[in-house]
N, CA, C and O of each residue as an XYZ file, in Angstrom:
896
protein
N       0.921     -1.017     -0.115
C      -0.039      0.149      0.033
C       0.773      1.177     -0.144
O       1.859      1.076      0.426
N       0.554      2.255     -0.836
C       1.448      3.560     -0.861
C       0.777      4.522     -0.095
O      -0.069      5.311     -0.518
N       1.250      4.406      1.210
C       0.910      5.531      2.000
C       0.950      6.884      1.670
O       0.075      7.627      2.114
N       2.031      7.404      0.799
C       2.129      8.526      0.370
C       1.122      9.037     -0.352
O       1.078     10.244     -0.589
N       0.317      8.295     -0.730
C      -0.783      8.867     -1.646
C      -2.079      9.536     -0.856
O      -2.961     10.159     -1.446
N      -2.051      9.301      0.593
C      -3.072      9.819      1.413
C      -2.712     11.208      1.939
O      -1.515     11.417      2.135
N      -3.476     12.065      2.161
C      -3.259     13.348      2.621
C      -2.732     13.176      4.141
O      -1.877     13.903      4.645
N      -3.331     12.177      4.746
C      -2.896     11.817      6.106
C      -3.276     10.314      6.355
O      -4.283      9.806      5.861
N      -2.445      9.686      7.110
C      -2.895      8.281      7.752
C      -2.651      8.250      9.196
O      -2.046      9.137      9.797
N      -3.121      7.247      9.703
C      -3.044      6.791     11.290
C      -1.988      5.827     11.587
O      -1.805      4.830     10.889
N      -1.195      6.155     12.761
C      -0.302      5.122     13.417
C      -0.757      4.864     14.710
O      -0.995      5.798     15.476
N      -0.911      3.644     15.052
C      -1.255      3.379     16.399
C      -0.521      2.161     17.021
O       0.012      1.328     16.289
N      -0.499      2.072     18.203
C       0.116      0.900     19.024
C      -1.344      0.510     20.218
O      -2.315      1.226     20.461
N      -1.034     -0.758     20.728
C      -2.293     -1.025     21.620
C      -1.617     -0.719     23.120
O      -0.450     -0.944     23.440
N      -2.511     -0.234     23.824
C      -2.177     -0.237     25.187
C      -2.735     -1.417     25.916
O      -3.397     -2.196     25.231
N      -2.573     -1.703     27.265
C      -2.838     -2.862     28.021
C      -4.131     -3.115     27.930
O      -4.405     -4.279     28.225
N      -5.048     -2.435     27.624
C      -6.549     -2.452     27.613
C      -6.857     -2.959     26.289
O      -8.008     -3.376     26.164
N      -6.035     -3.029     25.177
C      -6.545     -3.081     24.075
C      -7.044     -1.940     22.995
O      -7.472     -2.132     21.857
N      -6.869     -0.769     23.653
C      -7.263      0.337     23.026
C      -6.110      0.963     22.220
O      -4.964      1.036     22.664
N      -6.589      1.531     20.675
C      -5.650      2.251     20.162
C      -5.053      3.474     20.640
O      -5.730      4.436     21.003
N      -3.687      3.446     20.647
C      -3.075      4.886     20.859
C      -2.068      5.326     20.044
O      -0.987      4.737     20.019
N      -2.306      6.348     19.335
C      -1.579      6.752     18.088
C      -1.639      8.179     17.779
O      -1.910      9.018     18.638
N      -1.346      8.510     16.354
C      -1.344      9.688     15.931
C      -1.830      9.786     14.594
O      -1.734      8.769     13.906
N      -2.382     10.910     14.040
C      -2.607     11.100     12.671
C      -1.259     11.798     12.048
O      -0.697     12.668     12.712
N      -0.851     11.490     11.029
C       0.591     11.825     10.537
C       0.279     12.290      8.890
O      -0.602     11.686      8.277
N       0.842     13.091      8.408
C       0.941     13.496      6.956
C       1.508     12.304      6.147
O       2.292     11.488      6.631
N       1.071     12.273      4.938
C       1.607     11.359      3.916
C       2.859     11.308      3.743
O       3.390     10.240      3.438
N       3.605     12.501      3.912
C       4.854     12.422      3.776
C       5.720     11.630      4.708
O       6.908     11.421      4.460
N       5.080     11.168      5.838
C       5.772     10.391      6.812
C       5.921      8.745      6.380
O       6.534      7.891      7.020
N       5.231      8.573      5.198
C       5.172      7.179      4.736
C       6.647      6.789      4.781
O       6.946      5.720      5.315
N       7.589      7.571      4.263
C       9.124      7.142      4.174
C       9.785      7.097      5.211
O      10.885      6.544      5.184
N       9.283      7.672      6.411
C      10.023      7.820      7.760
C       9.657      6.796      8.710
O      10.283      6.755      9.769
N       8.706      5.938      8.479
C       8.267      5.061      9.596
C       9.271      4.210     10.246
O       9.411      4.042     11.457
N       9.955      3.691      9.283
C      11.196      2.718      9.536
C      12.328      3.354     10.205
O      13.296      2.702     10.595
N      12.197      4.869     10.370
C      13.454      5.535     10.695
C      13.394      6.207     12.100
O      14.297      6.918     12.540
N      12.153      5.888     12.809
C      11.888      6.348     14.134
C      11.388      7.671     14.159
O      11.685      8.373     15.125
N      10.565      8.200     13.112
C      10.047      9.638     12.762
C       9.018      9.656     13.903
O       8.975     10.706     14.545
N       8.191      8.678     14.257
C       7.039      8.852     15.011
C       7.408      8.328     16.416
O       7.843      7.181     16.516
N       7.233      9.223     17.666
C       7.552      8.922     18.816
C       6.227      8.854     19.601
O       5.231      9.445     19.182
N       6.214      8.197     20.639
C       5.140      8.156     21.707
C       5.423      7.922     23.052
O       6.132      6.935     23.251
N       4.947      8.767     24.360
C       5.492      8.510     25.439
C       5.373      7.116     25.828
O       4.377      6.491     25.466
N       6.423      6.466     26.638
C       6.569      5.328     27.011
C       5.217      4.841     28.195
O       4.758      3.718     28.401
N       4.932      5.853     28.671
C       3.675      5.733     29.632
C       2.326      5.243     28.991
O       1.528      4.557     29.629
N       2.096      5.687     27.529
C       0.809      5.563     26.805
C       0.273      4.241     26.808
O      -0.944      4.180     26.984
N       0.883      3.177     26.657
C       0.285      1.871     26.681
C       0.089      1.378     28.117
O      -0.249      0.222     28.373
N       0.317      2.304     29.023
C      -0.250      1.805     30.568
C      -1.235      2.890     31.136
O      -1.367      3.058     32.349
N      -1.880      3.575     30.245
C      -2.858      4.443     30.708
C      -4.124      3.466     31.290
O      -4.084      2.260     31.048
N      -5.138      3.989     31.993
C      -5.955      3.409     32.401
C      -7.238      3.120     31.161
O      -6.870      3.558     30.071
N      -8.343      2.616     31.131
C      -9.204      2.230     30.521
C      -9.921      3.558     29.782
O     -10.392      3.475     28.647
N      -9.942      4.802     30.580
C     -10.428      5.761     30.166
C      -9.235      6.759     29.446
O      -9.555      7.828     28.926
N      -8.074      6.363     29.475
C      -6.978      7.028     28.719
C      -6.147      7.952     29.505
O      -5.399      8.773     28.975
N      -6.309      7.787     30.993
C      -5.736      8.685     31.913
C      -4.513      7.984     32.465
O      -4.428      6.761     32.579
N      -3.498      8.926     32.826
C      -2.388      8.303     33.517
C      -2.660      7.540     34.658
O      -3.612      7.839     35.378
N      -1.839      6.466     34.937
C      -2.077      5.636     36.183
C      -1.447      6.536     37.468
O      -0.358      7.081     37.292
N      -2.005      6.655     38.504
C      -1.517      7.360     39.538
C      -0.281      6.681     40.096
O      -0.184      5.478     40.341
N       0.694      7.651     40.272
C       2.072      7.205     40.809
C       2.964      6.463     40.026
O       4.027      6.020     40.462
N       2.386      6.253     38.394
C       3.186      5.525     37.490
C       4.794      6.128     37.389
O       5.085      7.317     37.254
N       5.730      5.012     37.488
C       7.035      5.676     37.293
C       7.314      5.997     35.926
O       8.344      6.590     35.604
N       6.375      5.605     35.048
C       6.567      6.051     33.736
C       6.351      7.551     33.444
O       6.821      8.064     32.428
N       5.610      8.268     34.378
C       5.091      9.682     33.795
C       6.012     10.617     34.707
O       7.032     10.911     34.085
N       5.980     11.092     35.792
C       6.668     12.341     36.553
C       8.172     11.858     36.690
O       9.092     12.584     36.312
N       8.367     10.724     37.191
C       9.633     10.221     37.659
C      10.603     10.247     36.409
O      11.803     10.480     36.554
N      10.063     10.013     35.247
C      10.982      9.802     33.996
C      10.876     10.955     33.170
O      11.516     11.080     32.126
N      10.031     11.852     33.642
C       9.832     13.068     32.638
C       8.913     12.803     31.326
O       8.956     13.424     30.264
N       8.020     11.653     31.701
C       7.035     11.094     30.523
C       7.878     10.921     29.352
O       7.430     11.314     28.275
N       9.076     10.372     29.404
C       9.952      9.931     28.286
C       9.353      9.294     27.189
O       8.396      8.549     27.398
N       9.747      9.463     26.121
C       9.365      8.994     24.688
C       9.958      7.660     24.494
O      11.025      7.324     25.007
N       9.233      6.906     23.736
C       9.893      5.711     22.941
C       9.775      6.073     21.416
O       9.381      7.120     20.903
N      10.234      4.902     20.830
C       9.862      5.204     19.166
C       8.818      4.017     18.559
O       9.019      2.812     18.713
N       7.913      4.472     17.996
C       7.141      3.627     17.249
C       7.631      3.141     15.833
O       8.044      3.897     14.953
N       7.518      1.668     15.729
C       8.071      1.158     14.559
C       6.837      0.085     13.955
O       6.152     -0.607     14.708
N       6.699      0.091     12.458
C       5.668     -0.759     12.086
C       6.013     -2.216     12.347
O       7.127     -2.740     12.328
N       4.689     -2.826     12.622
C       4.943     -4.298     13.018
C       4.587     -4.794     11.499
O       4.267     -4.067     10.559
N       4.733     -6.301     11.499
C       4.895     -6.959     10.370
C       3.410     -7.299      9.678
O       3.276     -7.954      8.645
N       2.337     -6.723     10.455
C       1.070     -6.895     10.081
C       0.826     -5.949      8.627
O       0.070     -6.308      7.724
N       1.397     -5.046      8.619
C       1.211     -3.906      7.427
C       0.099     -3.103      7.557
O      -0.841     -3.448      8.273
N       0.106     -1.935      6.861
C      -1.072     -1.021      6.835
C      -2.318     -1.636      6.273
O      -2.294     -2.513      5.409
N      -3.306     -1.184      6.754
C      -4.890     -1.643      6.464
C      -5.628     -0.268      6.127
O      -5.400      0.795      6.704
N      -6.507     -0.453      5.146
C      -7.345      0.618      4.837
C      -8.443      0.669      5.861
O      -8.874     -0.331      6.436
N      -8.870      1.900      6.054
C     -10.194      2.392      7.024
C     -11.488      2.804      6.098
O     -11.931      3.951      6.154
N     -12.011      1.909      5.329
C     -12.843      2.225      4.286
C     -14.172      2.913      4.932
O     -15.073      3.171      4.134
N     -14.354      3.201      6.170
C     -15.534      3.763      6.702
C     -15.253      5.270      7.022
O     -16.102      6.029      7.490
N     -13.901      5.634      6.700
C     -13.591      7.113      7.014
C     -13.862      7.761      5.510
O     -13.650      7.163      4.456
N     -14.315      8.950      5.621
C     -14.938      9.529      4.325
C     -13.707     10.119      3.621
O     -13.931     10.303      2.425
N     -12.661     10.416      3.953
C     -11.415     10.684      3.211
C     -10.450      9.492      3.323
O      -9.944      9.009      4.336
N     -10.319      9.136      2.034
C      -9.286      7.917      2.046
C      -8.146      7.906      2.906
O      -7.527      8.962      3.033
N      -7.769      6.889      3.516
C      -6.726      6.901      4.424
C      -6.243      5.250      5.021
O      -6.667      4.219      4.499
N      -5.495      5.272      5.946
C      -5.089      3.712      6.328
C      -4.613      4.090      7.832
O      -4.350      5.165      8.372
N      -4.618      2.703      8.288
C      -3.925      2.564      9.730
C      -2.599      1.614      9.585
O      -2.598      0.506      9.049
N      -1.400      2.312     10.208
C      -0.204      1.482     10.322
C      -0.106      0.852     11.709
O       0.305      1.641     12.559
N      -0.383     -0.378     12.143
C      -0.174     -0.817     13.238
C       1.317     -0.803     13.763
O       2.231     -1.259     13.075
N       1.496     -0.314     14.887
C       2.979      0.017     15.328
C       3.134     -0.981     16.585
O       2.241     -1.679     17.067
N       4.561     -0.879     17.030
C       5.134     -1.428     18.228
C       5.912     -0.411     18.886
O       6.527      0.417     18.214
N       5.939     -0.403     20.205
C       6.969      0.770     20.838
C       8.328      0.103     21.254
O       8.368     -0.995     21.809
N       9.518      0.899     20.924
C      10.506      0.526     21.148
C      11.255      1.546     22.214
O      10.683      2.621     22.392
N      12.328      1.335     22.847
C      13.095      2.359     23.709
C      14.062      2.904     22.481
O      14.069      2.448     21.338
N      14.861      3.969     22.979
C      15.664      4.606     22.373
C      16.846      3.677     21.692
O      17.336      3.890     20.583
N      17.155      2.749     22.463
C      18.257      2.043     22.276
C      17.905      0.979     21.272
O      18.815      0.368     20.712
N      16.630      0.715     21.005
C      16.081     -0.420     20.023
C      15.633     -1.642     20.621
O      15.366     -2.674     20.006
N      15.564     -1.455     21.906
C      14.947     -2.683     22.388
C      13.363     -2.702     22.596
O      12.802     -1.664     22.947
N      12.722     -3.743     22.407
C      11.111     -3.839     22.565
C      10.884     -3.108     24.047
O      11.541     -3.392     25.048
N       9.931     -2.212     23.994
C       9.536     -1.619     25.352
C       8.633     -2.634     26.040
O       7.576     -2.941     25.488
N       9.008     -3.233     27.327
C       8.244     -4.030     28.040
C       6.729     -3.992     28.231
O       5.947     -4.938     28.316
N       6.481     -2.596     28.282
C       5.157     -2.273     28.658
C       4.080     -2.517     27.437
O       2.859     -2.503     27.589
N       4.785     -2.747     26.175
C       3.849     -2.827     24.942
C       3.289     -4.321     25.116
O       4.056     -5.270     25.282
N       1.995     -4.449     25.069
C       1.445     -5.830     25.102
C       1.671     -6.603     23.953
O       1.427     -7.805     24.057
N       2.070     -6.192     22.917
C       2.463     -6.947     21.712
C       3.644     -7.614     21.915
O       3.880     -8.791     21.642
N       4.318     -6.865     22.372
C       5.940     -7.554     22.596
C       5.812     -8.552     23.653
O       6.541     -9.535     23.520
N       5.001     -8.516     24.736
C       4.796     -9.282     25.869
C       4.203    -10.786     25.119
O       4.672    -11.895     25.376
N       3.258    -10.565     24.306
C       2.595    -11.579     23.531
C       3.824    -12.266     22.564
O       3.869    -13.491     22.449
N       4.723    -11.473     21.943
C       5.628    -12.086     21.001
C       6.784    -12.824     21.810
O       7.465    -13.686     21.254
N       7.012    -12.418     23.301
C       7.971    -13.026     23.928
C       7.524    -14.553     24.334
O       8.265    -15.535     24.363
N       5.943    -14.494     24.679
C       5.440    -15.730     24.986
C       5.415    -16.823     23.934
O       5.487    -18.032     24.154
N       5.295    -16.186     22.692
C       5.249    -17.027     21.424
C       6.475    -17.475     20.958
O       6.555    -18.522     20.316
N       7.551    -16.706     21.249
C       8.832    -17.200     20.953
C       9.283    -18.639     21.892
O      10.039    -19.475     21.397
N       8.734    -18.789     23.248
C       8.967    -19.727     23.688
C       8.436    -21.134     23.064
O       9.063    -22.193     23.098
N       7.144    -20.925     22.483
C       6.755    -22.038     21.925
C       7.473    -22.331     20.448
O       7.646    -23.433     19.928
N       7.779    -21.241     20.012
C       8.841    -21.403     18.709
C       9.980    -22.320     19.078
O      10.273    -23.277     18.360
N      10.610    -22.041     20.169
C      11.756    -22.422     20.644
C      11.727    -23.992     20.737
O      12.763    -24.642     20.597
N      10.511    -24.580     20.978
C      10.239    -26.052     21.228
C       9.611    -26.492     19.903
O       8.982    -27.549     19.857
N       9.751    -25.771     18.905
C       9.253    -26.508     17.460
C       7.662    -26.293     17.434
O       7.014    -26.853     16.549
N       7.011    -25.472     18.411
C       5.573    -25.460     18.053
C       5.276    -24.242     17.563
O       5.923    -23.213     17.760
N       4.068    -24.389     16.774
C       3.269    -23.024     16.415
C       1.986    -23.039     17.156
O       1.316    -24.069     17.232
N       1.629    -21.923     17.703
C       0.409    -21.474     18.296
C      -0.652    -20.891     17.255
O      -0.539    -19.794     16.709
N      -1.643    -21.744     17.073
C      -3.072    -21.392     16.321
C      -4.082    -20.889     16.975
O      -4.507    -21.710     17.788
N      -4.662    -19.891     16.981
C      -5.688    -19.272     17.553
C      -7.043    -18.581     16.981
O      -6.948    -17.888     15.969
N      -8.118    -18.732     17.519
C      -9.339    -18.190     17.031
C     -10.016    -17.351     17.942
O      -9.973    -17.648     19.135
N     -10.670    -16.292     17.548
C     -11.482    -15.502     18.471
C     -12.985    -15.287     18.087
O     -13.483    -15.162     16.968
N     -13.660    -15.278     19.515
C     -15.135    -15.079     19.195
C     -15.381    -13.413     19.309
O     -15.328    -12.985     20.462
N     -15.569    -12.706     18.551
C     -15.844    -11.316     18.819
C     -17.152    -10.846     19.315
O     -17.977    -10.706     18.412
N     -17.580    -10.555     20.534
C     -18.763    -10.226     20.898
C     -18.784     -8.873     21.054
O     -17.802     -8.332     21.563
N     -20.054     -8.001     20.589
C     -20.229     -6.608     20.801
C     -21.657     -6.413     20.920
O     -22.494     -7.255     20.593
N     -21.912     -5.228     21.419
C     -23.335     -4.869     21.545
C     -23.431     -3.306     20.793
O     -22.612     -2.387     20.780
N     -24.590     -3.411     20.270
C     -24.865     -2.290     19.481
C     -25.605     -1.210     20.337
O     -26.561     -1.703     20.935
N     -25.436      0.076     20.552
C     -26.248      0.984     21.398
C     -26.425      2.116     20.588
O     -25.836      2.356     19.534
N     -27.358      2.861     21.208
C     -27.667      4.345     20.817
C     -26.946      5.086     21.762
O     -27.310      4.956     22.931
N     -25.876      5.939     21.490
C     -25.135      6.811     22.305
C     -25.629      8.098     22.120
O     -24.897      8.948     22.628
N     -26.652      8.546     21.549
C     -27.007     10.057     21.409
C     -27.764     10.651     22.511
O     -28.310     11.737     22.319
N     -27.861     10.062     23.653
C     -28.472     10.487     24.841
C     -27.448     10.927     25.758
O     -26.293     11.229     25.456
N     -28.037     10.939     27.043
C     -27.097     11.055     28.102
C     -26.304      9.911     28.489
O     -25.269     10.000     29.150
N     -26.850      8.749     28.032
C     -26.214      7.383     28.601
C     -26.612      6.437     27.504
O     -27.682      6.618     26.923
N     -25.832      5.454     27.186
C     -26.149      4.347     26.308
C     -27.233      3.563     26.286
O     -27.401      2.781     27.222
N     -28.043      3.616     25.360
C     -29.389      2.887     25.424
C     -29.437      1.722     24.331
O     -28.587      1.719     23.441
N     -30.480      0.674     24.393
C     -30.481     -0.164     23.260
C     -30.784      0.528     22.083
O     -31.477      1.543     22.152
N     -30.260      0.024     20.759
C     -30.577      0.943     19.656
C     -32.123      0.385     19.185
O     -32.821     -0.497     19.684
N     -32.395      1.417     17.828
C     -33.610      0.986     17.393
C     -33.371     -0.060     16.363
O     -32.264     -0.140     15.830
N     -34.420     -0.931     16.023
C     -34.621     -1.895     14.974
C     -34.579     -0.844     13.785
O     -35.524     -0.060     13.707
N     -33.540     -0.769     12.839
C     -33.471      0.070     11.577
C     -34.770     -0.226     10.638
O     -35.075      0.632      9.808
N     -35.595     -1.498     10.754
C     -36.541     -1.738     10.004
C     -37.849     -0.962     10.558
O     -38.494     -0.150      9.895
N     -38.092     -1.301     11.715
C     -39.490     -0.883     12.481
C     -39.385      0.435     13.115
O     -40.372      1.170     13.164
N     -38.190      0.800     13.631
C     -38.172      2.043     14.457
C     -38.294      1.742     15.959
O     -38.212      2.674     16.758
N     -38.462      0.640     16.324
C     -38.858      0.144     17.647
C     -37.296      0.067     18.485
O     -36.259     -0.317     17.944
N     -37.384      0.403     19.537
C     -36.107      0.213     20.431
C     -36.134     -1.311     20.740
O     -37.180     -1.866     21.076
N     -35.078     -1.901     20.630
C     -34.842     -3.433     20.994
C     -35.112     -3.435     22.459
O     -34.818     -2.511     23.217
N     -35.764     -4.678     22.834
C     -35.884     -4.829     24.372
C     -35.894     -6.142     24.723
O     -36.116     -6.333     25.919
N     -35.704     -7.202     23.985
C     -35.746     -8.435     24.144
C     -34.465     -9.142     23.688
O     -33.773     -8.714     22.764
N     -34.180    -10.290     24.416
C     -32.900    -11.236     24.071
C     -33.495    -12.009     22.793
O     -34.577    -12.589     22.893
N     -32.826    -12.007     21.686
C     -33.203    -12.743     20.398
C     -32.022    -13.632     19.860
O     -31.372    -13.300     18.869
N     -31.791    -14.753     20.556
C     -30.691    -15.616     20.347
C     -30.840    -16.147     19.071
O     -31.957    -16.543     18.737
N     -29.753    -16.232     18.177
C     -29.699    -16.694     16.890
C     -30.791    -16.475     16.088
O     -31.316    -17.377     15.436
N     -31.262    -15.048     16.093
C     -32.415    -14.547     15.317
C     -31.878    -14.017     13.785
O     -31.104    -13.089     13.552
N     -32.416    -14.739     13.026
C     -32.184    -14.351     11.585
C     -32.562    -12.793     11.284
O     -31.859    -11.966     10.704
N     -33.867    -12.618     11.839
C     -34.557    -11.504     11.335
C     -33.724    -10.274     12.194
O     -33.522     -9.219     11.591
N     -33.287    -10.404     13.477
C     -32.650     -9.296     13.977
C     -31.351     -9.101     13.279
O     -31.024     -7.927     13.103
N     -30.540    -10.038     12.845
C     -29.440     -9.906     11.907
C     -29.830     -9.026     10.650
O     -29.191     -7.998     10.425
N     -30.851     -9.408      9.847
C     -31.195     -8.847      8.831
C     -31.619     -7.493      9.270
O     -31.106     -6.595      8.602
N     -32.283     -7.175     10.055
C     -32.713     -5.887     10.323
C     -31.560     -4.735     10.477
O     -31.814     -3.547     10.276
N     -30.221     -5.228     10.868
C     -28.998     -4.510     10.767
C     -28.264     -4.875      9.516
O     -27.038     -4.781      9.565
N     -28.833     -5.287      8.376
C     -28.036     -5.532      7.530
C     -27.081     -4.602      6.955
O     -25.951     -4.979      6.646
N     -27.519     -3.275      6.778
C     -26.385     -2.331      6.237
C     -25.115     -2.174      7.196
O     -23.996     -1.838      6.808
N     -25.467     -2.466      8.486
C     -24.381     -2.295      9.468
C     -23.282     -3.587      8.900
O     -22.137     -3.392      8.493
N     -23.927     -4.823      8.996
C     -23.221     -5.929      8.819
C     -22.374     -6.096      7.585
O     -21.202     -6.472      7.570
N     -23.143     -5.758      6.525
C     -22.595     -5.603      5.092
C     -21.132     -4.715      5.133
O     -20.065     -5.119      4.671
N     -21.360     -3.404      5.804
C     -20.310     -2.547      5.806
C     -19.194     -3.289      6.531
O     -18.070     -3.359      6.036
N     -19.514     -3.869      7.759
C     -18.489     -4.574      8.517
C     -17.872     -5.596      7.857
O     -16.646     -5.683      7.916
N     -18.516     -6.384      7.241
C     -17.859     -7.591      6.527
C     -17.078     -7.088      5.234
O     -16.078     -7.681      4.831
N     -17.598     -5.949      4.606
C     -16.831     -5.373      3.517
C     -15.496     -4.721      4.318
O     -14.384     -4.784      3.795
N     -15.649     -4.264      5.274
C     -14.570     -3.456      6.049
C     -13.416     -4.608      6.469
O     -12.212     -4.473      6.249
N     -13.978     -5.646      7.051
C     -12.998     -6.832      7.451
C     -12.224     -7.490      6.084
O     -11.035     -7.810      6.117
N     -13.041     -7.636      4.930
C     -12.384     -8.246      3.725
C     -11.403     -7.184      3.290
O     -10.324     -7.639      2.911
N     -11.542     -5.789      3.258
C     -10.558     -4.930      2.887
C      -9.328     -4.928      3.702
O      -8.213     -4.651      3.262
N      -9.632     -5.291      5.056
C      -8.455     -5.224      6.067
C      -7.726     -6.503      6.082
O      -6.652     -6.595      6.677
N      -8.225     -7.434      5.495
C      -7.704     -8.894      5.534
C      -7.887     -9.673      6.859
O      -7.107    -10.513      7.309
N      -9.148     -9.217      7.452
C      -9.703     -9.740      8.743
C     -10.557    -10.902      8.484
O     -11.694    -10.598      8.121
N     -10.254    -12.407      8.593
C     -11.125    -13.496      8.245
C     -12.527    -13.724      8.988
O     -12.901    -14.757      9.543
N     -13.171    -12.582      8.872
C     -14.476    -12.726      9.584
C     -15.328    -13.759      8.943
O     -15.508    -13.818      7.727
N     -15.935    -14.714      9.970
C     -16.756    -15.949      9.422
C     -18.088    -15.672      9.851
O     -18.596    -14.606      9.504
N     -18.785    -16.552     10.619
C     -20.242    -16.675     10.916
C     -20.418    -15.319     11.732
O     -19.539    -14.775     12.402
N     -21.852    -14.838     11.527
C     -22.513    -13.881     12.696
C     -23.671    -14.229     13.189
O     -24.525    -14.725     12.454
N     -23.880    -14.029     14.485
C     -25.168    -14.463     15.103
C     -25.590    -13.197     16.049
O     -24.843    -12.284     16.403
N     -26.961    -13.366     16.369
C     -27.317    -12.478     17.406
C     -27.170    -13.255     18.661
O     -27.526    -14.433     18.627
N     -26.693    -12.761     19.773
C     -26.384    -13.201     21.069
C     -27.318    -13.040     22.190
O     -28.355    -12.412     21.982
N     -27.086    -13.518     23.323
C     -28.139    -13.454     24.498
C     -28.307    -11.789     25.099
O     -29.174    -11.634     25.959
N     -27.786    -10.993     24.817
C     -27.982     -9.670     25.457
C     -28.915     -8.786     24.284
O     -28.998     -9.139     23.108
N     -29.492     -7.749     24.775
C     -30.200     -6.993     23.974
C     -29.177     -6.162     22.916
O     -28.291     -5.443     23.378
N     -29.347     -6.300     21.625
C     -28.372     -5.627     20.952
C     -27.090     -6.291     20.758
O     -26.145     -5.690     20.249
N     -27.020     -7.410     21.110
C     -25.622     -8.230     21.504
C     -25.479     -9.116     20.000
O     -26.402     -9.752     19.492
N     -24.387     -9.012     19.559
C     -24.017     -9.846     18.297
C     -22.529    -10.488     18.615
O     -21.762    -10.165     19.522
N     -22.365    -11.415     17.676
C     -20.926    -12.173     17.703
C     -20.731    -12.573     16.393
O     -21.621    -12.988     15.650
N     -19.236    -12.411     16.035
C     -18.710    -12.681     14.621
C     -17.537    -13.440     15.199
O     -16.901    -13.040     16.174
N     -17.278    -14.610     14.510
C     -16.106    -15.447     14.836
C     -14.943    -15.061     13.674
O     -15.205    -14.813     12.497
N     -13.807    -15.067     14.187
C     -12.596    -14.908     13.353
C     -11.824    -16.030     13.138
O     -11.334    -16.617     14.103
N     -11.620    -16.467     11.843
C     -11.052    -18.027     11.663
C      -9.662    -17.913     12.410
O      -9.066    -16.916     12.815
N      -9.237    -19.677     12.478
C      -8.140    -20.107     13.108
C      -6.814    -19.537     12.190
O      -6.798    -19.662     10.966
N      -5.852    -18.979     12.855
C      -4.856    -18.486     12.195
C      -3.437    -18.431     13.170
O      -3.548    -18.715     14.362
N      -2.354    -18.123     12.710
C      -1.295    -17.787     13.739
C      -1.599    -16.790     14.627
O      -2.210    -15.754     14.363
N      -1.136    -17.146     15.740
C      -1.630    -16.388     17.219
C      -1.481    -15.085     17.115
O      -2.391    -14.359     17.516
N      -0.210    -14.489     16.511
C      -0.013    -13.082     16.652
C      -0.991    -12.715     15.706
O      -1.927    -12.032     16.123
N      -0.962    -13.049     14.451
C      -2.030    -12.525     13.565
C      -3.462    -12.490     13.902
O      -4.183    -11.593     13.466
N      -3.906    -13.439     14.666
C      -5.217    -13.538     15.392
C      -5.296    -12.374     16.313
O      -6.318    -11.691     16.373
N      -4.249    -12.132     17.028
C      -4.333    -11.112     17.947
C      -4.402     -9.715     17.397
O      -5.168     -8.872     17.864
N      -3.545     -9.479     16.345
C      -3.665     -8.242     15.469
C      -5.003     -7.956     14.939
O      -5.545     -6.853     15.005
N      -5.607     -9.222     14.302
C      -7.029     -9.094     13.675
C      -8.039     -8.738     14.888
O      -8.807     -7.794     14.699
N      -8.077     -9.250     15.801
C      -8.892     -9.114     17.004
C      -9.040     -7.360     17.250
O     -10.077     -6.699     17.302
N      -7.598     -6.896     17.376
C      -7.340     -5.762     17.866
C      -8.012     -4.727     16.652
O      -8.742     -3.766     16.899
N      -7.626     -5.123     15.443
C      -8.409     -4.197     14.195
C      -9.607     -4.488     14.123
O     -10.314     -3.600     13.647
N     -10.218     -5.631     14.492
C     -11.846     -5.915     14.236
C     -12.699     -5.159     15.292
O     -13.903     -4.976     15.108
N     -11.950     -4.659     16.569
C     -12.635     -3.765     17.339
C     -12.799     -2.385     16.964
O     -13.751     -1.737     17.400
N     -11.779     -1.790     16.040
C     -11.736     -0.595     15.408
C     -12.858     -0.587     14.298
O     -13.609      0.356     14.051
N     -12.832     -1.656     13.758
C     -13.769     -1.779     12.414
C     -15.293     -1.567     12.962
O     -16.108     -0.746     12.542
N     -15.450     -2.446     13.927
C     -16.872     -2.360     14.546
C     -17.215     -0.994     14.999
O     -18.284     -0.491     14.654
N     -16.356     -0.350     15.768
C     -16.693      1.174     16.047
C     -16.915      2.079     14.944
O     -17.821      2.911     14.910
N     -15.909      1.850     13.897
C     -16.030      2.648     12.737
C     -16.942      2.621     11.850
O     -17.309      3.680     11.342
N     -17.505      1.403     11.474
C     -18.556      1.080     10.556
C     -19.933      1.698     11.362
O     -21.047      1.594     10.850
């Protein structure tokens, strides 16, 4: 993918809660990503679920909130087709200035575990069931969504209901198209036990790729 053709694109790494933390950068940065052009505070992967610094974290005030270096992972850039202006996301990992993987980056932690399996001649294969709930967030608090066909607010559990899946056809069509564009192996989808709750399975594959795809899938669900 030629990142230089985009006016801007996104770079992001994962925090310990699986949330994306990163920056929007100009297309001219495409040739600089492998050279350490993008930096991020080492404290960022360790913020809480709300994106706030952890109280008394040694990575903030004690260290002067020192930066690390973001470098692209081997996942490669992925399109973001739900964004109006064409763009892409480059998954990144965080390193220290001396080139060592930063221990607070959860992707490095997973890589270290998988390396132990590789040393024994084993390959870890994984798959994920991605469950999510659609909500109406236009009010003061999240609420169940409206059925797009009837306009009624969802109120009942409808396990394995095809009619409920089909009511949200536009959403699921956009989601499957987004997954295909991003190389995410989305498989079957079902309605689940909660009001507005659904599930999509991602196919079995190498464990690191499965983790990357689960992380990217969450972005796609929120994006479409």
